[in-house]
C-alpha positions in Angstrom: 131.8 93.6 117.6 128.1 93.2 116.8 127.8 90.2 119.1 129.5 92.0 121.9 127.1 95.0 121.5 124.1 92.7 121.6 125.3 91.0 124.7 125.9 94.4 126.4 122.3 95.6 125.4 120.8 92.4 126.8 122.8 92.8 130.0 121.5 96.3 130.6 118.0 95.3 129.7 118.1 92.5 132.3 119.5 94.9 134.8 116.7 97.4 134.0 114.0 94.8 134.3 115.4 93.6 137.6 115.8 97.2 138.8 112.2 98.0 137.8 110.9 94.9 139.4 112.7 95.8 142.6 111.7 99.4 142.6 108.0 98.7 141.8 107.7 95.7 144.1 105.6 97.5 146.7 103.9 100.0 144.4 100.2 99.6 143.6 98.9 101.7 140.8 95.3 100.6 140.4 93.3 99.3 137.5 94.4 100.7 134.1 97.8 101.8 135.4 101.2 100.3 135.7 104.4 101.2 137.6 107.3 102.7 135.7 110.7 104.0 136.8 111.6 107.6 136.2 115.1 108.8 135.1 115.9 109.4 138.7 115.1 105.8 139.5 111.9 106.5 141.3 108.6 104.6 140.9 105.6 106.3 139.2 102.2 105.2 137.9 101.3 105.6 134.2 98.5 104.4 132.0 99.1 100.9 130.8 101.0 101.1 127.5 99.5 97.9 126.0 97.1 95.3 127.4 97.3 91.6 126.7 95.2 90.7 123.7 93.0 88.1 125.4 89.4 88.4 124.3 86.7 88.7 127.0 84.4 91.6 125.9 82.8 93.8 128.5 80.3 96.7 128.3 81.4 99.9 129.9 79.1 102.3 131.8 79.7 104.7 128.9 77.9 102.3 126.5 81.1 101.3 124.7 82.3 97.6 124.2 85.9 96.8 125.2 87.9 93.7 124.3 88.6 93.0 128.0 88.7 94.6 131.5 92.2 95.9 130.9 91.2 97.8 127.8 88.3 99.4 129.7 90.4 100.6 132.6 93.2 101.7 130.3 90.7 103.9 128.4 89.4 105.3 131.6 93.0 106.2 132.6 93.8 107.8 129.2 90.6 109.8 129.0 90.6 110.7 132.7 87.0 109.6 133.0 85.2 107.2 135.4 84.2 104.1 133.5 83.0 101.0 135.2 82.1 97.5 133.9 78.3 97.5 133.3 78.1 93.8 132.4 80.0 91.1 130.6 79.7 90.8 126.8 79.0 93.3 124.0 76.9 96.4 124.7 73.3 96.0 123.7 71.5 98.6 121.7 69.6 100.9 124.1 65.9 100.2 124.3 63.9 102.7 122.2 61.7 104.9 124.3 58.1 104.8 123.3 57.1 107.8 121.3 55.0 110.4 123.1 51.5 110.8 121.9 51.2 113.7 119.5 48.1 115.9 119.7 47.5 119.0 117.6 47.9 122.4 119.2 44.3 123.8 119.3 42.4 126.8 120.7 39.5 125.4 122.7 36.4 127.6 123.3 37.6 128.1 126.9 40.9 129.5 125.6 39.1 131.7 123.1 36.7 133.0 125.7 39.4 133.7 128.2 41.5 135.7 125.7 38.3 137.6 124.8 37.5 138.3 128.5 41.0 139.7 129.1 40.9 141.9 126.0 37.5 143.4 127.1 38.8 143.9 130.6 41.8 145.7 129.3 39.7 147.9 127.0 37.2 148.8 129.7 40.0 149.9 131.9 40.8 152.6 129.3 37.4 154.2 129.4 37.6 157.8 130.6 34.3 159.4 131.9 33.4 162.9 130.9 34.8 165.6 133.2 33.6 169.0 134.0 35.6 170.6 131.2 36.7 167.7 129.1 35.1 165.0 127.1 36.0 161.4 128.0 36.2 158.4 125.8 33.7 155.5 125.7 34.2 151.9 124.8 33.3 152.3 121.1 35.7 155.2 120.7 38.6 153.2 122.3 37.9 150.3 119.9 37.8 152.7 116.9 41.2 154.1 118.0 42.8 150.7 118.1 41.1 149.6 114.8 42.6 152.6 112.9 46.0 152.1 114.5 46.4 148.6 113.3 44.4 148.7 110.0 46.7 148.7 107.0 44.3 151.0 105.1 41.7 148.6 103.7 39.3 149.1 106.6 39.6 145.5 107.6 41.6 143.7 110.3 43.1 140.4 109.3 44.5 137.9 111.7 48.0 139.3 111.7 46.7 142.9 112.4 44.3 141.6 115.1 47.2 139.7 116.7 49.4 142.8 116.8 46.5 144.6 118.5 46.2 141.8 121.1 49.9 141.8 121.8 49.8 145.4 122.9 48.7 144.1 126.4 50.7 141.6 128.3 47.8 140.5 130.4 45.7 139.7 127.4 48.4 137.5 125.8 49.6 135.8 128.9 47.8 132.5 128.2 50.2 129.7 128.9 48.4 126.4 128.3 51.5 124.6 127.1 55.0 124.3 128.6 56.6 125.1 125.3 56.6 128.9 124.5 56.4 128.2 120.8 53.2 126.3 121.3 51.8 129.1 123.4 52.6 131.5 120.7 50.8 129.3 118.2 47.9 129.0 120.6 47.6 132.8 120.7 47.4 133.0 116.9 44.8 130.2 116.8 42.6 131.9 119.4 42.8 135.2 117.4 41.5 133.2 114.4 38.7 131.8 116.6 37.8 135.4 117.7 37.7 136.6 114.1 35.4 133.7 113.2 32.9 134.7 115.9 31.7 137.8 114.0 33.1 137.4 110.5 29.7 137.6 108.8 31.0 137.4 105.2 33.6 134.7 105.9 36.5 136.6 104.4 38.7 136.1 107.6 38.8 139.9 108.0 36.8 142.1 110.3 35.2 145.4 109.4 34.9 147.9 112.3 31.3 146.8 113.0 32.4 143.1 113.0 35.3 144.1 115.3 32.9 145.9 117.6 30.6 143.0 117.8 33.4 140.5 118.5 34.5 142.5 121.5 31.1 143.8 122.7 30.9 142.9 126.4 27.2 142.1 126.0 27.8 139.6 123.2 27.6 136.0 124.4 29.6 133.8 122.0 27.6 130.7 120.9 28.8 127.2 121.9 29.9 125.3 118.8 30.0 121.6 118.3 31.7 119.4 115.7 29.8 116.9 113.5 30.9 113.5 112.2 28.8 110.7 110.8 25.5 112.3 111.8 26.6 112.8 115.4 27.6 116.0 117.1 30.6 116.3 119.5 31.3 118.8 122.2 34.4 121.0 122.3 37.4 118.9 123.3 36.1 115.7 121.8 38.8 113.4 120.2 38.9 110.9 117.4 41.7 109.1 115.6 42.6 108.0 112.1 45.5 105.6 111.8 48.3 107.2 113.8 46.8 110.7 113.6 44.6 112.4 116.2 41.9 114.9 115.7 40.4 117.3 118.3 37.2 119.2 118.2 38.0 122.9 118.9 35.7 125.9 118.5 33.4 123.9 116.1 36.2 122.6 113.9 38.1 119.3 113.7 41.8 119.9 114.0 44.1 117.0 113.1 47.8 116.1 113.2 49.5 115.2 109.9 52.1 112.6 110.8 53.4 109.8 108.5 52.3 106.5 109.9 54.8 103.6 110.2 54.2 100.1 108.9 52.2 99.0 112.0 49.5 101.4 111.2 49.7 101.9 107.5 51.4 100.0 104.7 51.8 102.9 102.3 54.5 105.5 102.2 54.2 109.2 103.0 52.2 110.1 99.9 49.6 107.5 100.8 49.5 108.8 104.4 48.9 112.3 103.2 46.2 111.4 100.7 44.4 109.3 103.3 44.6 112.2 105.8 43.4 114.7 103.3 40.4 112.5 102.4 39.6 112.1 106.1 39.8 115.9 106.8 37.6 116.5 103.8 35.1 114.1 105.3 35.2 115.9 108.6 34.7 119.3 107.0 31.8 117.9 104.9 30.1 116.9 108.1 31.0 120.2 109.7 29.3 122.1 106.9 26.2 120.0 107.2 26.2 120.5 111.0 26.4 124.3 110.6 23.5 124.1 108.2 21.4 122.0 110.6 22.3 124.5 113.3 20.4 127.2 111.3 23.3 129.2 109.9 21.6 129.3 106.5 24.9 128.9 104.5 28.0 126.9 104.8 30.7 128.3 107.1 34.1 128.7 105.5 36.8 127.2 107.7 40.5 127.5 107.5 42.6 124.4 106.9 42.6 122.2 109.9 45.4 119.8 108.9 48.2 120.6 111.4 51.7 119.3 110.8 53.2 118.9 114.3 56.1 116.7 113.4 58.7 116.6 110.7 
């Protein structure tokens, strides 16, 4: 009985193969597909069930390596995506794009002065001349009003309070030097710091009303500051490098990135890179102090930290 059942199965299989061969004789399914016969005895194209295991690797346009052409086209059929043979052999690792040069975000004197110009223009527009029966408001009174509105009670405006004052006017804050909005926001904060430094006589990074009034006095002409290094002075915008880090002269201060250098630039690990960068910035600041003294300031100028970390 078993032998007879086996013979019957083989007979129907042969008939099925011959039937499929006959029905699919004139059917072309394309790469990755094969002809199959439906229950109704009609031809249809389906994804190839199994490719022959011959080894001839190819790299697909999707960056994936396939055992052979058949496997590539079968995958394209199964996923419904368009995959072409890019080249024969295993896919190569994509070439690493060169890293973009990283420069610190800084507020140049031109940025500082432009922000100051816009603030003064905005404040002057609020001046109300005296009328026949009413008293107007002069420039000093307008500044006093804003100073009291944003002062937290200590009779001093720090950088965060000054920034809130500046952000009251869209024209004043619409300085877009960078394409990245986060960098523009950082730039605005740095320029506020630069404005505070203009008239911060006691170097406490806060402005009394008199210092605030001097900073935004239309007749006050901000001095042009330079950076010093190794007994030389550098104009605003000057650049220098240490290992893989870059420093820029901005508003009289050296501002540097704080990236960890790779083996090509530095043999040590991150700790060594940070120590080296710290020493260099201290050297820059030492020369900066001596430059300010030579310029006739009479006492060293306190500067905020200028070590900017722009990358993780």
